[in-house]
Structure formats: structure tokens, C-alpha cells
C-alpha positions, 0 to 999 in steps of 0.5 A, a space after each residue: 661764444 656759441 651755446 654749446 661751448 658755453 654749456 661745455 665750459 659750465 659742465 667742465 667748471 662743475 666737474 672741476 669743482 666736484 673733483 676739488 670737493 672730492 679731494 678736499 673731503 678725502 684729504 680732510 678725512 685722512 688728515 685727522 691723525 690725532 683723532 682718527 681712531 676716536 669713535 663718533 657717537 652717531 655712526 659708532 665708527 672711527 672718525 676717519 672711517 666715519 668721514 669717508 663714509 659720510 662725506 665721500 661714499 654716501 653722497 656720491 652714491 645716494 645722489 645717483 640713486 635718489 635722482 632716479 628713484 624719486 622721479 620714478 616713484 613720486 612723479 606719477 603719484 604727484 600727477 594723480 594728486 594733481 588730477 584730483 585737485 585740479 580735476 577740471 584740467 586736462 593733461 598734455 605735453 609740448 614736445 620740446 627737447 629738454 636743454 639740460 645744460 642751458 647755462 641759466 637753468 643749470 646754474 639755477 638748479 645747482 643753487 636751488 639744490 644748495 638752498 634746499 640742502 641747507 633748509 632741510 638740514 636746519 629743519 631736521 636739526 631743529 626738530 631734534 631727529 639728529 643731534 649735532 653734538 653726536 657728530 663729534 668724537 669725545 676729543 673734539 667735543 671736549 675742545 669745543 665745549 671746554 675751550 671754545 665754550 660751544 655746547 651746540 656745535 650746529 654751525 661748526 663747519 665739520 658738523 654741518 657739512 656732515 649733516 648736509 652730506 646726509 640730507 643732500 641726496 634727498 634734496 637732489 631727489 626732491 628737486 629731480 621730481 620737478 625737473 623730470 616734469 619740466 623736462 618732459 614738457 608736461 602741461 595742463 589746461 582748462 579751456 572754455 567750451 564752445 563760445 562760453 566766456 570763462 577764465 581759462 588757463 594753460 601752464 606747465 605742470 612743474 610750476 605747481 610742484 616747484 613753487 612749493 619747494 622753492 618757497 620752502 627752500 628759500 625761507 628755510 635757507 634764509 632762516 638758517 643763514 641768519 642763525 649761522 651769521 648770528 652764531 659766528 658773531 656771538 661766539 669766539 670761533 677761530 677765523 679760519 673755521 668761519 672762512 671754512 664754513 663759508 667756502 666748503 659747505 657751498 662748494 660741497 653742495 654745488 659740486 657733488 651733484 654733477 655726476 648724479 645730474 649727468 646720470 639723470 639726463 641720460 635716464 630721462 632721455 632714455 626712459 623717463 620722458 616716454 614713461 611720463 608722456 604715456 597716454 597723454 596727447 601732445 599740445 600744439 603751439 599757440 600763437 598770439 594771433 590765436 588768442 588775441 581778438 582784433 
């Protein structure tokens, strides 16, 4: 199977996942017949309207907005900060056409989006900016507190999915900053002058940004999953809710990004690459013969 066919299959799989996620969320929102008119404290909306807004409308629109605005605003800001910190380095770019749908890159980006979404959601909840209990209408709150005995519904599928849906576009935007730098081929380098023998370096600029985000996403997601597992081991939660949490949350976060990512690829090719490379010189290819003393 050639490269293009592999990419088409991956895109098709994610589009199917997105459609499934959309159908599941709409069906789940409309199926709340018994509590559909119950008012959700955090949004002051009936549950049915609340779920449609939070799970369907907001993530699918906000991801497109964030994946464009975040690189547009924060990449120039990041480059200015980088130039202040690494002031001895010169900027350049390598003119390599970005391969947005290379299988490994595409899947890796999707997974990191998922991890950062989980990490940011858990962090914001831990800081107390959002209370998980406020996402439950009175009837459902009474069920979890009185019947199941859970006073903090942080890891209940419905609740955490809604919180993740709110945070999700911002996770996409944060990653898009690094993607834009990477896909634009931005580099920086520090070379010795003349015959001076000093340590020198040339590297992609996106590594400076990505390493910070990857470290946070990885650590915070691990902490979340440990707490998640502990929650279901220490509470008598119905088994179908456990399996729902395991399946639905990754499905939602991995699938919902595909429309925004397609918009991102068009935006980057049409505008962002030229914008980021403005006033920066192209760097030629360096071969082993040029850097190895024989």
C-alpha cells in the first residue's frame, strides 16, 4: 500500500470516528427523556439544551476558531520570547513541504491532543475554577449522592466528558502553536565564527515549545488516569458506566479534532507558512561530509 492510500485510510477512519462521536453525542443528549427539562446549574439551561451546546456545538465550532487564532496570535509572541532567551541564535527555515497526514505524525498528534485535554481538564478541576457537581441537574445529582454515595462526580462519564468538551478547543489551540512552527520548517542555529572551536547547534524551533507541552500533557494525564482508576476501584459504580468512561472520552477527544485539523492544513498552506517565514532566510541542507572531519 503506497503512502497516499495509507493517508486516505487514516483520514477516512477519523472522519468515521467523528461522525460516530457526533451521532453518539446528539443521541445521548436527546435521550435524556426523564431529566431533559432539568436545569443544569453551571449553564442555567435545560439538560437537553445544555448537552447539545457543550458536547456538539461548542467543541465543533470552537476547535476551528482556536486552531486558527492560537498560531496566528501566539507563534509570533513565542518567537519574540525565544529570540530574547536564545539571543545568540539566528533564525531560518527549511523549505520542506509539510506532510500533515503522515500516518505516524497524524496519529501522534491525535493522541497528544487527547492527553493534553485530559491533563488540562483535571488541572482546572483541581484548582477549583469549575466544580464537577455543577454539571449535574438536581435529579441526577440526587441519584449519584444518595444512591451511589458519590459526592464529587469528577470521574462520572457524562460530567468529565462535558468538562473535556469545554477544554478541548484550547488543547487543540495550544498544540496548533507547535504544529504551525513545525510545519513551517522554522529552525534556529548557533555556529562558530571563523575557526573558533565552540559548541554549536542547529535544531527545529518547535522542539523548544513542544517539549514543554508534551511534558505537562504526559505527567498531568498520568496523574488523571491514576485517580480515574482509583475512583472506579473504590466506588461501587455500575459496570456499564465504567466501560462508557473508558470508551466514550477517548473517542470524543480523538474524533472531534478532524474537521478543525483539515481547516488548519488549508490555513497553514494558504497563509501561515508565508506569514511565519517572512524576513527569515532559507537554510540549505547540511550533509555528513560537511560536518565530519576526515
